[in-house]
Structure formats: structure tokens, C-alpha cells
DRENGUMI-192358 format. One record per atom (N, C-alpha, C): residue number from 1; residue in three letters; atom name; x negated, y negated, z. Coordinates in Angstrom, 1 decimal. Layout:
BEGIN
  num  residuo  atomo      xx      yy      zz
  NUM      ALA     CA       X       Y       Z
...
***
This chain:
BEGIN
  num  residuo  atomo      xx      yy      zz
    1      UNK      N    45.1    43.3    26.2
    1      UNK     CA    44.6    41.8    26.3
    1      UNK      C    44.9    40.9    26.8
    2      UNK      N    44.8    40.3    27.3
    2      UNK     CA    45.4    38.9    28.1
    2      UNK      C    45.3    37.8    27.2
    3      UNK      N    46.6    37.4    27.4
    3      UNK     CA    46.7    35.9    26.6
    3      UNK      C    45.2    35.0    26.4
    4      UNK      N    44.9    34.9    27.4
    4      UNK     CA    43.3    34.2    26.9
    4      UNK      C    42.3    34.6    26.0
    5      UNK      N    42.2    36.0    26.5
    5      UNK     CA    41.3    36.9    26.1
    5      UNK      C    41.4    36.5    24.8
    6      UNK      N    42.6    36.7    24.0
    6      UNK     CA    43.5    36.7    23.0
    6      UNK      C    42.7    35.3    22.1
    7      UNK      N    42.8    34.1    22.8
    7      UNK     CA    42.9    33.0    22.9
    7      UNK      C    41.1    32.3    22.5
    8      UNK      N    40.7    33.5    23.4
    8      UNK     CA    39.5    33.2    23.6
    8      UNK      C    38.5    34.0    22.2
    9      UNK      N    39.3    35.2    22.0
    9      UNK     CA    39.1    35.6    20.8
    9      UNK      C    39.0    35.2    20.1
   10      UNK      N    40.5    33.7    19.3
   10      UNK     CA    40.1    33.5    17.7
   10      UNK      C    39.4    32.4    17.8
   11      UNK      N    39.2    31.4    19.2
   11      UNK     CA    38.5    31.0    19.2
   11      UNK      C    37.0    30.8    18.6
   12      UNK      N    36.4    32.3    19.0
   12      UNK     CA    34.9    32.6    18.9
   12      UNK      C    35.2    32.9    17.2
   13      UNK      N    36.2    33.4    16.8
   13      UNK     CA    36.1    33.4    15.4
   13      UNK      C    36.6    32.9    14.9
   14      UNK      N    36.4    30.9    14.8
   14      UNK     CA    36.7    30.1    14.1
   14      UNK      C    35.2    29.7    14.7
   15      UNK      N    34.5    30.2    15.8
   15      UNK     CA    32.9    29.1    16.6
   15      UNK      C    32.1    29.4    15.2
   16      UNK      N    32.4    31.2    14.9
   16      UNK     CA    30.4    31.5    15.0
   16      UNK      C    30.7    31.2    13.2
   17      UNK      N    31.5    31.1    12.8
   17      UNK     CA    30.8    30.8    11.5
   17      UNK      C    30.4    29.3    10.8
   18      UNK      N    31.4    28.2    12.6
   18      UNK     CA    30.6    26.7    12.1
   18      UNK      C    29.0    26.7    12.5
   19      UNK      N    28.9    28.0    13.6
   19      UNK     CA    27.7    27.8    14.5
   19      UNK      C    26.5    28.2    13.3
   20      UNK      N    27.0    29.3    12.4
   20      UNK     CA    26.7    30.3    11.5
   20      UNK      C    25.8    29.2    10.1
   21      UNK      N    26.9    28.0    10.2
   21      UNK     CA    26.7    27.2     9.2
   21      UNK      C    25.8    26.4     9.5
   22      UNK      N    26.0    25.7    10.6
   22      UNK     CA    25.3    24.5    10.8
   22      UNK      C    23.6    25.0    10.8
   23      UNK      N    24.2    26.3    11.7
   23      UNK     CA    22.0    27.3    11.5
   23      UNK      C    21.6    27.2    10.6
   24      UNK      N    22.4    27.2     9.2
   24      UNK     CA    22.1    27.6     7.9
   24      UNK      C    21.1    26.3     7.4
   25      UNK      N    22.5    25.5     7.5
   25      UNK     CA    22.0    24.5     6.7
   25      UNK      C    21.0    23.2     8.1
   26      UNK      N    20.7    24.0     9.3
   26      UNK     CA    19.4    23.2     9.7
   26      UNK      C    18.2    24.2     9.4
   27      UNK      N    18.2    25.7     9.1
   27      UNK     CA    16.7    26.2     8.2
   27      UNK      C    16.7    25.5     7.1
   28      UNK      N    17.5    25.1     6.4
   28      UNK     CA    17.0    24.7     4.8
   28      UNK      C    17.0    23.2     5.5
   29      UNK      N    17.1    22.6     5.9
   29      UNK     CA    16.7    21.3     6.4
   29      UNK      C    15.1    20.7     6.6
   30      UNK      N    14.7    22.5     7.6
   30      UNK     CA    13.4    22.4     8.0
   30      UNK      C    12.8    23.3     7.1
   31      UNK      N    13.1    23.5     6.8
   31      UNK     CA    12.4    24.5     5.4
   31      UNK      C    11.9    23.9     4.2
   32      UNK      N    12.8    22.9     3.8
   32      UNK     CA    12.6    21.6     2.6
   32      UNK      C    11.3    20.7     3.3
   33      UNK      N    10.6    20.1     1.9
   33      UNK     CA     9.4    19.8     2.4
   33      UNK      C     9.2    18.3     2.5
   34      UNK      N     8.5    17.6     3.4
   34      UNK     CA     8.9    16.4     3.7
   34      UNK      C     7.4    16.1     2.8
   35      UNK      N     7.8    14.8     1.5
   35      UNK     CA     7.1    14.3     0.4
   35      UNK      C     6.6    12.9     1.0
   36      UNK      N     5.7    12.9     1.3
   36      UNK     CA     5.1    11.3     1.6
   36      UNK      C     5.1    10.7     0.6
   37      UNK      N     5.3     9.6     0.6
   37      UNK     CA     4.9     8.8    -0.7
   37      UNK      C     3.2     8.7    -0.8
   38      UNK      N     3.1     8.0    -1.5
   38      UNK     CA     1.9     8.2    -1.7
   38      UNK      C     0.9     6.7    -0.9
   39      UNK      N     1.0     5.8    -1.5
   39      UNK     CA     0.2     4.9    -0.3
   39      UNK      C    -0.3     5.3     0.8
   40      UNK      N     1.1     5.5     1.8
   40      UNK     CA     1.2     6.4     3.0
   40      UNK      C     0.1     7.4     3.0
   41      UNK      N     0.0     8.0     2.6
   41      UNK     CA    -0.8     9.7     2.2
   41      UNK      C    -1.9     9.1     2.1
   42      UNK      N    -2.5     7.9     1.2
   42      UNK     CA    -3.9     7.4     1.1
   42      UNK      C    -3.8     6.8     2.7
   43      UNK      N    -3.1     5.9     2.8
   43      UNK     CA    -3.5     4.8     4.2
   43      UNK      C    -3.6     5.4     5.4
   44      UNK      N    -2.1     7.1     5.7
   44      UNK     CA    -3.8     7.9     6.3
   44      UNK      C    -4.6     8.5     6.6
   45      UNK      N    -5.5     8.5     5.7
   45      UNK     CA    -6.4     9.0     5.4
   45      UNK      C    -7.4     7.9     5.4
   46      UNK      N    -7.6     6.8     4.9
   46      UNK     CA    -8.0     5.7     5.3
   46      UNK      C    -8.4     5.8     6.2
   47      UNK      N    -7.0     5.8     7.5
   47      UNK     CA    -7.0     5.1     8.9
   47      UNK      C    -8.0     6.4     9.3
   48      UNK      N    -7.7     8.0     9.8
   48      UNK     CA    -8.6     8.6     9.6
   48      UNK      C    -9.7     8.5     9.7
   49      UNK      N   -10.2     8.0     8.1
   49      UNK     CA   -11.9     8.2     7.7
   49      UNK      C   -12.5     6.8     8.2
   50      UNK      N   -11.6     6.4     8.1
   50      UNK     CA   -12.4     5.1     9.2
   50      UNK      C   -12.7     5.7    10.7
   51      UNK      N   -11.9     6.0    10.8
   51      UNK     CA   -12.4     6.3    12.6
   51      UNK      C   -12.7     7.6    12.8
   52      UNK      N   -13.8     8.2    11.7
   52      UNK     CA   -14.0     9.4    11.7
   52      UNK      C   -15.4     8.8    11.2
   53      UNK      N   -15.4     8.0    10.5
   53      UNK     CA   -16.8     7.2     9.9
   53      UNK      C   -17.1     8.1     8.6
   54      UNK      N   -16.6     8.4     7.5
   54      UNK     CA   -16.3     9.8     6.6
   54      UNK      C   -15.4     9.0     5.5
   55      UNK      N   -16.1    10.0     4.2
   55      UNK     CA   -15.4    10.0     3.3
   55      UNK      C   -13.9    10.4     3.7
   56      UNK      N   -13.2    10.0     1.9
   56      UNK     CA   -12.3    11.0     1.6
   56      UNK      C   -12.5    11.3     0.0
   57      UNK      N   -11.9    12.3    -0.1
   57      UNK     CA   -11.8    13.7    -0.5
   57      UNK      C   -10.3    13.6    -1.2
   58      UNK      N   -10.3    13.0    -2.2
   58      UNK     CA    -8.3    13.0    -2.6
   58      UNK      C    -8.4    13.6    -3.5
   59      UNK      N    -7.2    14.7    -3.7
   59      UNK     CA    -7.1    16.1    -4.6
   59      UNK      C    -5.5    15.4    -5.4
   60      UNK      N    -5.7    15.3    -6.6
   60      UNK     CA    -4.4    15.4    -7.3
   60      UNK      C    -4.0    16.8    -8.0
   61      UNK      N    -3.0    17.2    -7.4
   61      UNK     CA    -2.8    18.4    -7.7
   61      UNK      C    -1.2    18.8    -8.0
   62      UNK      N    -0.5    19.7    -9.1
   62      UNK     CA     0.6    20.0    -8.8
   62      UNK      C     0.6    21.7    -8.6
   63      UNK      N     2.0    22.2    -8.3
   63      UNK     CA     2.2    23.5    -7.9
   63      UNK      C     2.4    24.3    -9.0
   64      UNK      N     2.1    24.0    -9.9
   64      UNK     CA     2.4    24.5   -11.6
   64      UNK      C     0.7    24.9   -12.1
   65      UNK      N     0.2    23.9   -11.1
   65      UNK     CA    -1.4    24.1   -11.7
   65      UNK      C    -2.3    25.2   -10.9
   66      UNK      N    -2.6    26.3   -12.2
   66      UNK     CA    -3.3    27.7   -11.2
   66      UNK      C    -5.2    26.9   -10.8
   67      UNK      N    -5.7    26.2   -11.4
   67      UNK     CA    -7.0    25.4   -10.6
   67      UNK      C    -7.0    24.7    -9.7
   68      UNK      N    -5.0    23.8    -9.8
   68      UNK     CA    -5.2    23.3    -8.4
   68      UNK      C    -5.6    24.5    -6.8
   69      UNK      N    -4.7    25.8    -7.3
   69      UNK     CA    -4.6    26.9    -6.3
   69      UNK      C    -5.8    27.1    -6.1
   70      UNK      N    -7.1    27.6    -7.3
   70      UNK     CA    -8.5    27.6    -6.9
   70      UNK      C    -9.4    26.9    -6.1
   71      UNK      N    -9.2    25.8    -6.1
   71      UNK     CA   -10.0    24.4    -5.9
   71      UNK      C    -9.5    24.6    -4.6
   72      UNK      N    -8.2    25.0    -3.7
   72      UNK     CA    -7.4    24.9    -3.0
   72      UNK      C    -8.1    26.7    -1.5
   73      UNK      N    -8.3    27.3    -2.1
   73      UNK     CA    -8.7    28.5    -1.9
   73      UNK      C   -10.7    28.1    -1.4
   74      UNK      N   -11.2    27.8    -2.8
   74      UNK     CA   -12.3    27.2    -2.4
   74      UNK      C   -12.5    26.0    -0.8
   75      UNK      N   -11.7    25.0    -0.4
   75      UNK     CA   -11.4    24.5     0.5
   75      UNK      C   -11.6    24.9     1.9
   76      UNK      N   -10.4    26.7     1.5
   76      UNK     CA   -10.8    27.1     2.6
   76      UNK      C   -11.3    28.2     3.2
   77      UNK      N   -12.6    28.1     2.3
   77      UNK     CA   -13.1    28.9     2.2
   77      UNK      C   -14.2    28.4     3.6
   78      UNK      N   -14.8    29.9     5.1
   78      UNK     CA   -14.8    29.0     6.1
   78      UNK      C   -16.0    28.2     5.6
   79      UNK      N   -17.4    28.3     5.3
   79      UNK     CA   -18.6    28.1     4.8
   79      UNK      C   -18.1    26.5     4.1
   80      UNK      N   -17.0    26.1     3.3
   80      UNK     CA   -17.0    25.6     2.8
   80      UNK      C   -16.3    23.9     3.8
   81      UNK      N   -15.4    24.9     4.2
   81      UNK     CA   -14.1    24.1     5.3
   81      UNK      C   -15.0    23.8     5.9
   82      UNK      N   -16.0    23.9     7.1
   82      UNK     CA   -17.3    23.3     8.1
   82      UNK      C   -18.0    22.1     7.3
   83      UNK      N   -18.6    22.5     5.9
   83      UNK     CA   -18.8    21.3     5.1
   83      UNK      C   -17.8    20.3     5.3
   84      UNK      N   -17.0    20.1     4.8
   84      UNK     CA   -15.9    19.2     4.3
   84      UNK      C   -15.5    18.3     5.9
   85      UNK      N   -15.3    19.4     6.6
   85      UNK     CA   -14.8    18.6     7.5
   85      UNK      C   -15.9    17.6     8.4
   86      UNK      N   -17.2    17.4     8.1
   86      UNK     CA   -18.1    16.6     8.5
   86      UNK      C   -18.3    15.6     8.1
   87      UNK      N   -17.9    15.5     6.7
   87      UNK     CA   -18.6    14.4     5.5
   87      UNK      C   -16.6    13.9     4.9
   88      UNK      N   -15.6    15.4     4.9
   88      UNK     CA   -14.2    14.2     4.4
   88      UNK      C   -13.8    14.3     5.1
   89      UNK      N   -12.6    13.4     4.3
   89      UNK     CA   -11.3    13.7     4.9
   89      UNK      C   -10.3    14.2     4.6
   90      UNK      N   -10.0    15.1     3.5
   90      UNK     CA    -9.3    15.5     2.5
   90      UNK      C    -7.8    15.3     2.2
   91      UNK      N    -7.6    14.7     1.7
   91      UNK     CA    -6.1    14.1     1.7
   91      UNK      C    -5.3    14.6    -0.2
   92      UNK      N    -4.6    15.0     0.0
   92      UNK     CA    -3.4    15.7    -1.5
   92      UNK      C    -2.6    14.8    -2.0
   93      UNK      N    -2.3    15.2    -3.5
   93      UNK     CA    -1.2    14.4    -4.0
   93      UNK      C    -0.8    14.9    -5.0
   94      UNK      N     0.7    15.5    -5.2
   94      UNK     CA     1.4    16.5    -5.7
   94      UNK      C     2.4    15.2    -7.0
   95      UNK      N     1.2    16.1    -8.1
   95      UNK     CA     1.9    14.5    -9.2
   95      UNK      C     2.1    15.4   -10.5
   96      UNK      N     2.7    14.8   -11.4
   96      UNK     CA     3.1    15.6   -12.6
   96      UNK      C     4.0    17.1   -12.1
   97      UNK      N     4.7    16.7   -11.1
   97      UNK     CA     5.8    18.4   -11.3
   97      UNK      C     6.7    18.5   -12.2
   98      UNK      N     6.9    17.5   -12.8
   98      UNK     CA     8.3    17.2   -14.0
   98      UNK      C     8.3    18.3   -14.6
   99      UNK      N     6.5    18.7   -15.1
   99      UNK     CA     7.0    19.3   -15.9
   99      UNK      C     6.6    20.5   -16.4
  100      UNK      N     7.0    20.9   -14.6
  100      UNK     CA     7.5    22.4   -14.6
  100      UNK      C     9.0    22.6   -14.0
  101      UNK      N     9.5    20.9   -14.5
  101      UNK     CA    10.9    20.8   -13.7
  101      UNK      C    11.5    20.7   -12.3
  102      UNK      N     9.9    20.3   -11.1
  102      UNK     CA    10.5    19.5   -10.4
  102      UNK      C    10.1    18.4   -10.1
  103      UNK      N    10.1    17.6   -10.7
  103      UNK     CA     9.9    16.0   -10.1
  103      UNK      C    10.3    16.1    -8.8
  104      UNK      N    11.1    16.1    -7.8
  104      UNK     CA    11.4    15.7    -6.8
  104      UNK      C    10.6    16.1    -6.1
  105      UNK      N     8.9    17.0    -5.6
  105      UNK     CA     7.8    17.7    -5.3
  105      UNK      C     6.9    16.6    -5.3
  106      UNK      N     6.7    16.2    -6.6
  106      UNK     CA     6.0    14.5    -6.5
  106      UNK      C     5.8    13.7    -5.4
  107      UNK      N     4.8    13.2    -4.9
  107      UNK     CA     4.8    11.9    -3.9
  107      UNK      C     5.0    11.1    -4.9
  108      UNK      N     6.3     9.9    -4.3
  108      UNK     CA     6.5     8.8    -4.7
  108      UNK      C     4.5     8.1    -4.7
  109      UNK      N     5.2     7.4    -6.2
  109      UNK     CA     3.6     6.8    -6.7
  109      UNK      C     2.7     7.1    -6.9
  110      UNK      N     2.6     8.3    -6.8
  110      UNK     CA     1.5     9.9    -7.3
  110      UNK      C     0.9     9.0    -8.4
  111      UNK      N     1.8     8.8    -9.4
  111      UNK     CA     1.4     8.6   -10.9
  111      UNK      C     0.3     7.5   -10.8
  112      UNK      N     0.8     5.5   -10.0
  112      UNK     CA     0.3     4.8   -10.4
  112      UNK      C    -1.0     5.0    -9.8
  113      UNK      N    -1.4     5.8    -8.7
  113      UNK     CA    -2.6     6.3    -7.9
  113      UNK      C    -3.0     7.1    -8.9
  114      UNK      N    -2.6     7.7    -9.9
  114      UNK     CA    -3.7     8.5   -10.8
  114      UNK      C    -4.2     7.7   -11.8
  115      UNK      N    -3.6     7.0   -12.2
  115      UNK     CA    -3.7     5.7   -13.2
  115      UNK      C    -4.9     5.1   -12.4
  116      UNK      N    -4.5     4.3   -12.2
  116      UNK     CA    -5.5     3.4   -10.4
  116      UNK      C    -7.1     3.6   -11.0
  117      UNK      N    -7.3     5.5   -10.7
  117      UNK     CA    -8.6     5.7   -10.2
  117      UNK      C    -8.8     6.8   -11.4
  118      UNK      N    -8.4     6.6   -12.6
  118      UNK     CA    -8.7     6.5   -13.9
  118      UNK      C    -8.4     7.9   -14.4
  119      UNK      N    -7.8     9.2   -13.7
  119      UNK     CA    -6.5    10.7   -13.9
  119      UNK      C    -6.0    10.5   -15.2
  120      UNK      N    -6.0     9.4   -16.2
  120      UNK     CA    -4.3     9.6   -17.2
  120      UNK      C    -5.9     9.2   -17.5
  121      UNK      N    -5.9    10.6   -19.5
  121      UNK     CA    -6.8    10.4   -20.7
  121      UNK      C    -6.1     9.6   -21.4
  122      UNK      N    -7.1     9.1   -22.0
  122      UNK     CA    -6.8     7.8   -23.6
  122      UNK      C    -5.5     8.5   -24.3
  123      UNK      N    -5.3     9.8   -24.4
  123      UNK     CA    -3.8     9.8   -25.6
  123      UNK      C    -2.9    10.3   -23.8
  124      UNK      N    -2.9     9.4   -23.0
  124      UNK     CA    -2.2    10.0   -21.2
  124      UNK      C    -1.7    11.4   -20.9
  125      UNK      N    -2.6    12.7   -21.6
  125      UNK     CA    -2.9    13.7   -20.4
  125      UNK      C    -3.2    13.0   -18.8
  126      UNK      N    -2.9    14.7   -18.8
  126      UNK     CA    -3.4    14.9   -17.3
  126      UNK      C    -4.3    16.0   -17.2
  127      UNK      N    -5.1    16.2   -16.2
  127      UNK     CA    -6.4    17.0   -16.4
  127      UNK      C    -6.2    17.4   -14.4
  128      UNK      N    -5.4    18.4   -14.3
  128      UNK     CA    -5.6    18.4   -12.7
  128      UNK      C    -6.1    19.9   -13.0
  129      UNK      N    -6.6    20.1   -10.7
  129      UNK     CA    -6.4    19.3   -10.4
  129      UNK      C    -7.9    18.3   -10.4
  130      UNK      N    -7.2    16.4   -10.3
  130      UNK     CA    -8.1    15.4   -10.3
  130      UNK      C    -9.0    15.1    -9.2
  131      UNK      N    -9.7    15.4    -8.4
  131      UNK     CA   -10.4    14.5    -8.0
  131      UNK      C   -11.1    13.2    -7.9
  132      UNK      N   -10.7    12.8    -6.0
  132      UNK     CA   -11.2    11.3    -6.4
  132      UNK      C   -12.1    10.9    -5.2
  133      UNK      N   -13.5    10.6    -5.0
  133      UNK     CA   -14.3    10.4    -3.5
  133      UNK      C   -14.0     8.9    -3.3
  134      UNK      N   -13.9     8.6    -2.1
  134      UNK     CA   -13.4     7.4    -2.3
  134      UNK      C   -14.1     7.6    -0.5
  135      UNK      N   -14.4     5.6     0.2
  135      UNK     CA   -15.7     5.3     1.4
  135      UNK      C   -14.3     5.4     2.1
  136      UNK      N   -14.5     5.2     3.1
  136      UNK     CA   -13.7     5.1     4.3
  136      UNK      C   -13.0     3.8     4.2
  137      UNK      N   -12.9     2.8     3.1
  137      UNK     CA   -12.1     2.0     3.0
  137      UNK      C   -11.5     1.8     2.0
  138      UNK      N   -11.1     3.0     1.3
  138      UNK     CA   -10.5     3.8     0.1
  138      UNK      C   -10.7     2.9    -1.3
  139      UNK      N   -12.5     2.6    -1.5
  139      UNK     CA   -13.0     2.1    -2.5
  139      UNK      C   -13.9     3.5    -3.3
  140      UNK      N   -13.4     3.4    -4.5
  140      UNK     CA   -13.3     5.0    -5.2
  140      UNK      C   -15.0     4.4    -5.7
  141      UNK      N   -15.6     6.3    -5.4
  141      UNK     CA   -17.5     6.3    -5.3
  141      UNK      C   -17.2     7.2    -6.3
  142      UNK      N   -16.7     8.3    -6.8
  142      UNK     CA   -16.9     8.9    -8.0
  142      UNK      C   -15.1     9.2    -8.4
  143      UNK      N   -15.4    10.5    -9.7
  143      UNK     CA   -14.0    11.4    -9.8
  143      UNK      C   -14.5    12.1   -10.7
  144      UNK      N   -13.2    13.1   -11.2
  144      UNK     CA   -13.2    14.2   -11.9
  144      UNK      C   -14.1    13.7   -13.2
  145      UNK      N   -14.5    12.5   -13.7
  145      UNK     CA   -14.5    12.5   -15.3
  145      UNK      C   -16.1    12.5   -15.2
  146      UNK      N   -16.4    13.5   -15.9
  146      UNK     CA   -17.6    13.4   -16.1
  146      UNK      C   -18.1    13.0   -17.3
  147      UNK      N   -19.0    12.1   -17.5
  147      UNK     CA   -19.5    11.2   -18.3
  147      UNK      C   -19.8    12.7   -19.4
  148      UNK      N   -19.7    12.3   -21.2
  148      UNK     CA   -20.0    12.8   -21.8
  148      UNK      C   -19.8    12.3   -23.1
  149      UNK      N   -21.1    12.6   -23.5
  149      UNK     CA   -21.0    11.4   -25.0
  149      UNK      C   -20.1    11.6   -25.7
  150      UNK      N   -20.0    10.2   -26.5
  150      UNK     CA   -19.3    10.3   -26.9
  150      UNK      C   -18.1    10.0   -27.0
  151      UNK      N   -17.3    10.5   -25.2
  151      UNK     CA   -16.3    10.3   -25.5
  151      UNK      C   -16.2     9.0   -24.1
  152      UNK      N   -15.9     7.9   -24.0
  152      UNK     CA   -15.5     7.0   -23.5
  152      UNK      C   -15.4     7.7   -22.3
  153      UNK      N   -13.7     7.9   -22.0
  153      UNK     CA   -13.1     8.6   -21.0
  153      UNK      C   -14.2     9.2   -19.5
  154      UNK      N   -15.0    10.3   -20.7
  154      UNK     CA   -15.8    10.7   -20.4
  154      UNK      C   -14.6    12.3   -20.4
  155      UNK      N   -15.2    13.6   -19.5
  155      UNK     CA   -14.3    14.7   -18.9
  155      UNK      C   -14.1    15.2   -18.1
  156      UNK      N   -13.1    15.6   -18.0
  156      UNK     CA   -12.9    15.9   -16.1
  156      UNK      C   -12.5    17.6   -16.2
  157      UNK      N   -13.3    17.4   -15.5
  157      UNK     CA   -13.9    18.8   -14.7
  157      UNK      C   -12.7    19.6   -14.0
  158      UNK      N   -11.6    19.1   -13.4
  158      UNK     CA   -10.7    20.3   -13.6
  158      UNK      C   -11.6    20.9   -12.0
  159      UNK      N   -11.2    21.8   -12.2
  159      UNK     CA   -12.3    23.4   -10.7
  159      UNK      C   -13.2    23.2   -11.6
  160      UNK      N   -14.5    23.2   -10.9
  160      UNK     CA   -15.6    22.7   -11.7
  160      UNK      C   -16.2    24.7   -11.9
  161      UNK      N   -16.4    25.0   -12.8
  161      UNK     CA   -17.2    27.1   -12.8
  161      UNK      C   -18.2    26.4   -14.6
  162      UNK      N   -18.7    25.9   -15.2
  162      UNK     CA   -19.3    25.9   -16.0
  162      UNK      C   -21.0    24.8   -14.6
  163      UNK      N   -22.0    25.5   -14.9
  163      UNK     CA   -23.2    24.8   -14.8
  163      UNK      C   -23.0    22.8   -14.7
  164      UNK      N   -22.6    22.8   -15.6
  164      UNK     CA   -22.2    20.7   -15.8
  164      UNK      C   -21.3    20.3   -15.0
  165      UNK      N   -20.3    21.0   -15.0
  165      UNK     CA   -19.1    21.0   -14.3
  165      UNK      C   -19.7    21.0   -13.1
  166      UNK      N   -20.4    22.0   -12.6
  166      UNK     CA   -20.7    22.4   -10.9
  166      UNK      C   -21.5    21.1   -10.6
  167      UNK      N   -22.3    20.9   -11.6
  167      UNK     CA   -23.4    19.9   -11.5
  167      UNK      C   -22.6    18.3   -11.0
  168      UNK      N   -21.8    18.0   -11.7
  168      UNK     CA   -20.9    16.8   -11.5
  168      UNK      C   -20.0    16.7   -10.2
  169      UNK      N   -19.6    18.1    -9.7
  169      UNK     CA   -19.2    17.7    -8.8
  169      UNK      C   -19.8    18.0    -7.5
  170      UNK      N   -20.5    18.4    -7.6
  170      UNK     CA   -21.8    17.9    -6.4
  170      UNK      C   -22.5    16.2    -6.5
  171      UNK      N   -22.3    16.4    -7.9
  171      UNK     CA   -23.0    14.6    -7.6
  171      UNK      C   -22.4    13.8    -7.0
  172      UNK      N   -20.5    14.2    -7.2
  172      UNK     CA   -19.1    13.4    -6.7
  172      UNK      C   -19.2    13.5    -5.2
  173      UNK      N   -20.3    14.9    -4.3
  173      UNK     CA   -19.9    15.4    -3.1
  173      UNK      C   -21.1    14.1    -2.3
  174      UNK      N   -22.4    14.3    -3.3
  174      UNK     CA   -23.8    13.3    -2.5
  174      UNK      C   -23.2    12.0    -2.1
  175      UNK      N   -22.3    11.1    -3.6
  175      UNK     CA   -22.0    10.2    -3.0
  175      UNK      C   -21.2     9.4    -2.5
  176      UNK      N   -19.8    10.9    -1.8
  176      UNK     CA   -19.5    10.6    -0.9
  176      UNK      C   -20.1    11.2     0.4
  177      UNK      N   -21.0    11.7     0.3
  177      UNK     CA   -22.3    12.0     2.0
  177      UNK      C   -23.2    12.5     1.2
  178      UNK      N   -23.9    11.2     1.1
  178      UNK     CA   -24.9    10.8     1.1
  178      UNK      C   -25.9    11.9     2.2
  179      UNK      N   -26.1    12.2     3.1
  179      UNK     CA   -26.5    12.8     3.9
  179      UNK      C   -26.1    14.0     4.0
  180      UNK      N   -25.7    14.8     2.9
  180      UNK     CA   -25.0    16.5     2.7
  180      UNK      C   -26.9    16.9     2.1
  181      UNK      N   -26.9    17.9     2.6
  181      UNK     CA   -28.5    18.4     3.2
  181      UNK      C   -28.1    19.6     1.5
  182      UNK      N   -29.8    19.7     1.3
  182      UNK     CA   -29.6    20.6    -0.1
  182      UNK      C   -29.2    22.3     0.6
  183      UNK      N   -29.3    22.4     1.6
  183      UNK     CA   -28.6    23.9     2.2
  183      UNK      C   -26.9    23.7     2.4
  184      UNK      N   -26.6    22.8     2.3
  184      UNK     CA   -25.2    22.7     2.6
  184      UNK      C   -24.7    22.6     0.6
  185      UNK      N   -25.2    21.9    -0.4
  185      UNK     CA   -25.2    21.9    -1.6
  185      UNK      C   -25.0    23.2    -1.8
  186      UNK      N   -26.6    23.7    -1.8
  186      UNK     CA   -26.5    25.2    -1.9
  186      UNK      C   -25.2    26.0    -1.7
  187      UNK      N   -24.8    26.1    -0.8
  187      UNK     CA   -23.7    27.1    -0.4
  187      UNK      C   -22.7    26.3    -0.9
  188      UNK      N   -22.0    24.9    -1.3
  188      UNK     CA   -20.8    24.3    -1.8
  188      UNK      C   -20.6    25.3    -3.1
  189      UNK      N   -22.7    25.1    -3.9
  189      UNK     CA   -22.7    25.5    -5.2
  189      UNK      C   -22.7    27.1    -5.7
  190      UNK      N   -22.5    28.3    -4.3
  190      UNK     CA   -22.7    29.1    -4.2
  190      UNK      C   -21.2    29.9    -3.9
  191      UNK      N   -20.8    29.1    -3.2
  191      UNK     CA   -19.2    29.7    -3.4
  191      UNK      C   -18.4    29.0    -4.7
  192      UNK      N   -18.4    28.3    -5.2
  192      UNK     CA   -17.9    27.5    -6.3
  192      UNK      C   -17.9    28.7    -7.3
  193      UNK      N   -19.4    29.1    -7.5
  193      UNK     CA   -19.8    29.9    -8.5
  193      UNK      C   -18.2    31.7    -8.1
  194      UNK      N   -18.8    31.4    -7.5
  194      UNK     CA   -18.0    33.1    -6.5
  194      UNK      C   -16.8    33.1    -7.0
  195      UNK      N   -16.3    31.6    -6.5
  195      UNK     CA   -14.1    31.3    -6.1
  195      UNK      C   -14.0    31.1    -7.9
  196      UNK      N   -15.0    30.6    -8.4
  196      UNK     CA   -14.4    30.0    -9.9
  196      UNK      C   -14.5    31.7   -10.7
  197      UNK      N   -15.6    32.3   -10.7
  197      UNK     CA   -16.1    33.2   -11.9
  197      UNK      C   -15.1    34.2   -11.0
***
């Protein structure tokens, strides 16, 4: 092997580990989720809602919350997706991730917005998922706290499965989408029952 070939071979042996390290680090950096500040997430939703003349369906959830994943599955059902896309801009905020040891997954400021929109119970409890329906100017129209006699703060419905929870969820939707048709409401109700059952 010539002296030049030996030098190139040695150089390649030194460069390959460096290249592999750079590639691995870039893959990790790409895979790490970009967590937006909650105010910016809401501002983006507000701008989109104003542009499209829609309401905002703001979801507070967490990676450890099974009902949050059920809500996501419900919203991904093609029939539901079509209805929500017609009336709402969906925005998501992660909150209370520290309960599973992952505070880095929280959207910064999401806890403040959760308090602002009534998502913290009288004893400091958080019921997730927590949904707030806002108009295109981000003014609150309805939230997941279903009125319950004897409970001033109401009762969070989470992912609605019981008839009274489903009724409240549908009333939330109609506050954000007054032109929601009875047929669309029926589709939403049927799929809520199917996904939650």
C-alpha cells in the first residue's frame, strides 16, 4: 500500500467516528420535540382562527394521561376531523408533565393559561384532558367544567363518556360552532360513544 493510501486510510479511520458522532447528534437534535411557549401556541391559533373565521378548540393534556390519548383518537376519526376542521382550529398545550417526571415536556406558561381558563380545581387538582372553546379573538366561550349542583366550580368531564358529559361536550361545541348541524352533532355523539365505550 502506498504511503498516500496509508495516510488516507488513517485519516478515514479518524474521520469516520467524528462523522458518526455528528450524524448521531444531529439525529437526536432532530428527534427532540420543539416545545413552543403557550402564549405563542395560542397566538398562532388565534391568528389562524381569525383568518379562517373559526373558533379555537384548546386542549390541555399530558403524555401520561390515557383520556388525553382517547381524545386525540376521537379527533383523528375521519368523520370527526371533517367536522372539527370546518368549525375549529385545534391547539394543544402540554401541562402537568412533572407528575410523570418530565417537566421539560410542558409548554412554558401552560399552567398559567390553565388557571386563567378555569382548569385548576378548588383544591389545586388538574383534570385532564381539559378543553376550552374560544372565539376567534381567544375569548372563552365554554370549558370542560360541567355545571353540577352543589359544586361551585363544576366538574371536569375529561374525555366524555357518560350521557351528561357528552351532552355538555356537545353544548361546548355549539357555543363555538353555532351553525353545527343536528346531523354533525349526531355524528360527534355516536363516535364519542364508540371511542369512549
